[in-house]
PANU-278220 format. One record per residue (C-alpha): x, y negated, z negated. Coordinates in steps of 0.2 Angstrom, whole numbers, plus 5000, padded with zeros to 4 digits. Layout:
XYZ;...
//
This chain:
517556694170;518956634182;517356524191;516956464174;518856394173;518756324191;517056234186;517656154170;519156084177;518256004191;517155934180;518555874170;519355794186;517755684189;517655644170;519555584171;519055474187;517655394180;518655344165;519855264176;518555154184;518055114168;519755064161;520155214151;521755294155;522855434148;524455394141;525855514138;524755664143;523855634127;522655494120;521555384131;521855204129;520655064135;521754964146;520454874158;520254904176;521254824184;522354834168;523554674163;524954794170;526354694159;525354694143;525554814129;523854884128;524054934109;524754784103;524454644114;526154574119;526554534137;528254584144;529154444156;528454464173;529254314181;531154324182;532254444190;532354624182;534254584178;533654444166;532354544158;532554634142;531554804138;532154804119;531054704107;529754744092;528754834107;529055004116;529254974131;528655144137;526855084134;527054944146;527855064158;526655214157;525155144169;526355074182;527155254183;525455264192;525155444186;523455424185;523355444204;523455624203;521755614193;521055524208;521555634221;520955794211;519255714210;519155694228;519755854232;517955894221;516955804228;517355704243;516755524237;517555384242;517355294227;519055394221;520055314236;519255134233;520055154215;521555204220;521755054234;521154914224;522354964208;523754984221;523354824229;523254724211;524954804206;525954734222;525054584220;525654534204;527454634205;528354544220;530254654223;531454654209;530254524199;529854584180;529754714170;529054834181;530754834191;531954854176;532055034177;532555144192;531855294186;530155204183;530255124201;530455304207;529155394198;527955244203;528255274223;528155464222;526355434214;526055304227;526555404240;525455554236;523955444235;524155354251;524355524259;522855594252;521855434256;522555374271;521155404281;520155264270;521655144270;522054974280;523454954291;523954804279;523854924263;524955054273;526254914277;526254874258;526655064254;528155044266;528754884257;528654964241;529655114248;531154984255;531154884239;531255054227;532455124237;533454974238;533354954219;533755134216;535455134228;536154984221;536255054202;536355234203;538055224194;537155174179;535755324181;537155444183;537955384168;536455434156;536755624160;535055654161;533455654172;533455464177;534555524190;533655674197;532255544196;533155414206;533855544219;532155604222;531455424224;532655394238;532255574246;530555494244;530855354253;531755414265;530455544272;528955414271;530055304283;530955434293;531155294308;531955164295;533655134300;534155144282;533355314280;534655414283;535655344271;534355354258;534255544261;535955584260;536355484243;534655554236;535455734240;537155684234;536455634216;535255774216;536755904219;537955794206;536655824194;536356014196;538156034195;538755954183;537155934169;536256114173;537456234164;537756394171;536356484159;535056364166;535156234149;535056054153;536255924147;534855834139;534055934126;532355924127;531056054134;530055914139;531255824150;531955994155;530256024163;530255824171;531955864177;531356034189;529955924195;530955804202;531955924210;530256054215;529655874223;531355854232;531656014240;529956024244;529955844256;531855914262;531056074268;529755974277;531055874286;532056024289;533456004279;533956084260;534856064245;536556164245;536256344241;537256334224;536156184218;534656294223;535356434213;535656314198;533756244198;533156424198;534256454184;533456314175;531856354179;532056544171;532856454157;531156354153;530156504159;530856634146;530456504133;528656494135;527156594128;526356704139;524656674131;524656484131;525956434143;526656334130;528556314125;529456254109;529456064105;531356044107;532155884107;531455714113;529555694119;528655554125;527355664134;528055604152;527455714165;527855684181;526755794192;525055824184;524355914197;523556064187;
//
């Protein structure tokens, strides 16, 4: 039976990768949208409304009749994990080609700080995490120019995030932990960059603040949502893994709070399905779709 599950998962991974090449992407973890490949990144594929891509992000509005999350979704690059999974199944170079082609197209259309895709530091951080994951997995298929662009994205993301952390912290939710994870990611990727230690220190400081002030003593999270509680935990799992690889770690009391938060969610889950109650806001956000 377990072998059947592995085969089914492998076939699903290959089907998802084929869908991506055909321009069909999973939105919010639940539905497939035909957006084209490459997609029009700043166009809502459901309403055909285009968001501003030509002005500095401070001059771009994210509000209006259309939900900006439908425009941000593809630029989170969460589809990267599906391509990496497919490559792990069959080793076909087409998955790397798809990743680099879409990455290059996105970079071409989104100069630093310009347009709707730079409007939110959390979105920028999630994007960087996915790009770094893909670039690591597909490094052997990259060009020097592409790896330079990955490094440039990391620098621009870290600078965008660091300059506006007060806004993220003021929201008292997973925005801050996501942006802390973004800074830790940039510092891990660019360890020799002259700003790397500062990014790491600031990212760790933010992760400490979020855990100490927004994770309660019983493990509950200030953002009362099982979906966003899960997302917050993934930002910590990612950051703790990267810090460990670099010989660093979060403070013991913070690790303890994260463990309590994991236990809090675990105790609510159905052991037969893995599901938890659908409590609070839920837009289907899934930061690390690794399984």
